[in-house]
C-alpha positions, 0 to 999 in steps of 0.5 A: 499499499506504499504506492499511491493510488493513482487510477481505480475503474469505478468502484463502490466506496465501502468503508474508511478507517485509520492507520495509525502508521501513516497517520492517514485515512484510508478509504476502501472501495470494492471494485466489481469487476475484479471482485476485490476491495481497493485501499485508497490511502488520503493524499490530501493532507487532511488532519483531525480537529475539534473546535472551541470557543475559547479565542486562539490567544486564549489556547495558547497554553496548547500551542507548545504540544509537539501533536497540535499542528495549528490553532486557526480562527474559522467561521461556522454558522450556529444553526440555535442561534441563527447566526455565523461565528468564529470559533478556534479550530485546533488542527492536531496529527493525531485523533488521540490529541482529541479524545480516546484516552481518560488522561490529559493527553486528549484535549477534550479532557482539558477543555470545552470542544465541540465535534471531538467525539466523532470517529476520526474516519468519519470526521473525513468522509464528511468532509470530503462530502464522499457517501459511503455506498456510492461509485467513485473513480480515481483519475490522477489520484483524486476521487471523483463521484461516478454517476450513471444515468437515470432510467426514462421510467425513474425520470417520468416517476421522478417529475411527477413526485417533484411536482408532487412537493410543489404543493406540499402544504407547510415548506418554507423553501420548496425548491430546496427539498425538490434538491434533495429529493434530486439527489436522494433519487441519483443516489439511491438509484446507483446500481447495487453490484454483487458483492463477493463475501466469503462466511466462516466458522471456528470450532474449539475444544472446549472444558466442561462448564467453561467457554474457552477465552478468545484473549488468552485463545489456550485452547486448539482450534479443531475445525474451520468451515468457510462458504463463498458467495461464489460456491467455495466449500470447504472445511478444515479439521484437526485430527486429535489423538483418539478420534476418530473420522467416521463415515462423511455425510457431507455432499461431494461438493465441500471440500474436507481437509485433514491436519495432523495433531501437531499442524495446528499452525498449518491449518491457521495459515492455510485458513488465512490464506481463505480469507485474505483472498475475499473482500468481505467476510460474514461471520456469527459473533464473530467480533467476540468470538471467532475473529479474536481467537483466530487472531490471538491463537495464530499469536501464540501459535507463532505465525507473524503478524504480516500473514495475519488478514486480522486486525483487531479493535477495542471492541469489534474485528476488521480485516487489514484489506476487507470488510468484516459483517457480524451478523449476530450484531446485525441481527440483534439490531431491533430496527432489522428484526422489527422493519426489515424481518418482520419480527420474526424471530425473538432471539438472536442465536444463529439457530432462532435466526436462520430457522426463523428465516430460511426455515433452516438450523444447526445440526444437533447429533445429540452429544457435545462437539468433542465427542464427534466423530471428524467427519461429523465436526467438519458437517457441523462446523461447515453447517454453521459457515454455509446458514450465516452465508445464506442469511446475507443470500437469501431473497435475492441479497436482501441483507447484503443490498440492505446495508450498502442502502443504509450506508448510502443514505447514513454515510456511514461504512457499510461495517458500522451499519452492520454494528450499530443501532439507526440513532447511530445512522441518523445521527451520522446523517445529520452530522455530514448535513452540517458540515455541507453547510458549514454549522458547528454540530450543536453541544448536548448541553446547548439543546437541553438548555434550550428546551429547559423549563418549556415542558408539558406534563409526561402521562406515562410514567418515566416519559419525559413527553406525551407519546400518541394518542390512545383512544379507548377501544369500544369493548366487544365483537364488532363486525366488519371493521376497516383499519385506516393508516395514516402513511408514516404519520411522524415523518409526514409531520416532521416535513409538513410541519418544518420540525428539526432541533433548530426550527422548533422553538427558533430565535425569531420573534415573527415566527412565535404565532406559528404555535404547535397544538396543545403545548408552548413550542412554535416553529420558524417560518423562515428556513426548512429545517435540517431533520424536516429536509431529511426525514421528509425528502426521504420520506415522500420518496418511499411512500410516493416514488419506490412504492410505485416504481416496485409495482412498474418495473420492467425487470426483475432487477429493478423490482428487487432494487426497488423493494430493497430501497423501500424496505430501507427508507422504512427500516430508518423513517421508523425510527427517524422520530423516536431518536429525536425523543431519546437521551442517547441520541448526540441531537435529542431535542425534546421539543422537538419530540413533544412537537411531533406527538402533539401535531399527531394527537391533534391530526387524529383527533380532528380526524376522528371529529371529521369522522363523527361529523360525517356518520362514521363510527371510529371504534378504537384509535391507537398512534397513527390508525383508525378502526372504523365500523361498517365504512362506505367506500365514499365515506373512506374516500372523503376521509382519505381526501380530508386528512390530505387537505387539512393536514397534508398527511396521508391516510389509507386502507391498511387492512379490513376485518370480518370481525374485531375483538376490542378488550378493556386494555389498550393496544391488545385486540384481536382481528380476524381479515375476510380471509380467516387469518388471525391477527393478534395485536399485544397479546402474551400467547405469541411471545417466543419464551411461553410454554409449547402447552400454553401456545399450541392452547392459544393457537388451537383458541385463534383456529376456533375464533378464525372461522367466525362468520356472524355473531350466532357463530361467536356464541358456539365459539364462546361455548368451544373455547371455554371447554378447551380452557377448562380441559386444559386446566384440568390436565394442569391440575392433575400434572399430566402435561409432558414435561417439555411442554411446560418449559420456558424457553429463554435465550441467554445473553451473557455468561451465568457468571456475568449475573451478580446482582439479580439473576433471572429465573432462566440463568438460575436453571443455567446455573443448575445446567452447569453443573452437567455441560458447557452453557455459553452466551446465545444458548437457549435454556429450557426450564420449568416451574418447580415447587421447592427452591430455587423455583426453576428446573432445567427441562432436563432434571425436572420431575413431574411430581415437583410441576409447579401447577399453581404458577402455571394456572396464574400464567396461563390466565393472564396469557389467555385472559387477553382473549376471554376478557374481550370475549366476556368469559370469567376465567375463574368460571370456566377451571372452576376456581372458587370466587374467594380469596385469602385461604379459600383460594391459597387452599384451592391452589 
């Protein structure tokens, strides 16, 4: 990498890092032609810096330091004051001179600084205006954006979207908004190349009750499995003394290489050659285990660092030349879990995620890994690598493509997108925009002082502001119910009401008449807010552009790209409002979050009022949806038009239910669609840890409800439901339910010995299990509730006679109550429990 890179054909910028040796930023480009990563080291002389509000001469005490290059006065915009100000820019030789140590070596520990907590490579990308996920070429050592021509269809859709923006309610500067939309469309329509990648997994010999420590790496690596997107399939196995090969059950296209017991070093060397050959490497929990273990084991065995392609960081691992993605972190990200994968999995172990998304699982031979034959170990290890790779390739590379598109939006390295939460993505996007406008990023204290003493009362305990409106449900069963949803309600509000940290409660007196209902806030009428522009333009692209483009796409490839972009926008937009009111967010500004929900409540109340005026019965409303009874097509159309005209938001039909059962609990309901699909909102029976016998009963009850067509059917269904519950309750009391069906299944998120203060029930069970086998993070613990201490036992150790029937009856009641109470059924009566308290209750239990 010593020779500067002078030319490069159009390639995708995928990541950035900092090189300590040369003290410069390094960019990683993926060239789709060669399918390799090309490194480009900064040639502009860019250096780390931060800002101070002290004048350069007041910072004289710093100038004697060798790591400070210079301190100069510069002009920057201050959005909070809507003014330009002069600040001191402190330019240094090394990022550690600004932050990253706990000592006086870091400037931010000595004086009050601005922009001193941004990673250096992020700073570099923002300053150079470089967007990760975008194509660039290099000519004469200079990076030049590479643009693609938009197709005719796309241009046409673009024109109508810009026309629509022209008529948008509430924008201060329509032209600026249109420019944002155009830039986004050009960026998000760039092709997404197929990325060549390798997944690998390692197995390590273990000790009873202990997980091998990756920092020490004293145990031998016994297998390394590889699966490549180019069809590469191989597994290395170490033949230990006393082990036998057994018979191979691996498909013939998977190459198995055996190494003698004393050849572990050679095995790791060979593994490193394969890993180094790929631009992207995928693991499952590789940051915490596979990568550091391999790295430290190689060091322990005396491998030269120059032969090691891995590079360790404080809390993650990467490749010197490539990009590492740890899917455990990606799949644990709630935005991916909920919005990209529709909450199909509930815990984050490889087994649960692949079962839910792929219908495949890890191999279980029913014995400890140390007792497998060599071919079984090969099969087990290769399969883990294979299903990990498949998580990135199913649905036409959906996850891989999502990562690229989100990195385009968030202006953030692909590997960071895969590891970090959505608040970090939005932070990065906003920081990038501040730099493009030559504006200072405010400190948290500045934002806090702007919102001091102006808050309204929060309704929910522990919340700093009032949330969305939830209207009391009209209890009972209702036939022919239409659910109407506001499309992206909060992002729409942020756009049409110009909400952003600098526009809510702006400094201009003339804006104070532009008030927010039910609050003491106002909004700027002079400028477009940053958040309003970004979130608003992304919202319009998703709702009015990509959704229709996906339907009209001429080729499968186009359809897939539009769908992926729409999905990525959904993931970001669904979280965009939430971060404004989340204290972990660096640009957290309470009045902006409060303004958003206040306008949301106002819109819903006004819409309900309009419904009543038109004779439409609203049964229930929750944040952004209305449940309306038996509306005509004409009534639906008129409500949609009114919402658009009065509030600039889009209302659309989400679902039509044959009937809905509403309980007196908010956010709990049960609806059956015309085709008999049962939707259950907020009901415990669906939760993953619920014991199988309750889950099965729950689904049997739903099955009965799915067949109801009329009010008479409903009465008959109530009788069937009572009988089913009564029958199950009898089995519970008589302890006739098999132990596996009573199991609560909970994943452990850290090793049992890491729980010291409070010890949850599943950890108590895990501690008992540790006497028999090794328990590690990500394992599913199956336990039952018992009468004696400690109150729980692992399934494999429990006896039928010690099961705590009363506890199971309680759990069954609380789970099914959400169905029974909405149907006006009395659980006590069904199960024959006396209606008394105190001693009678105690004896009955």
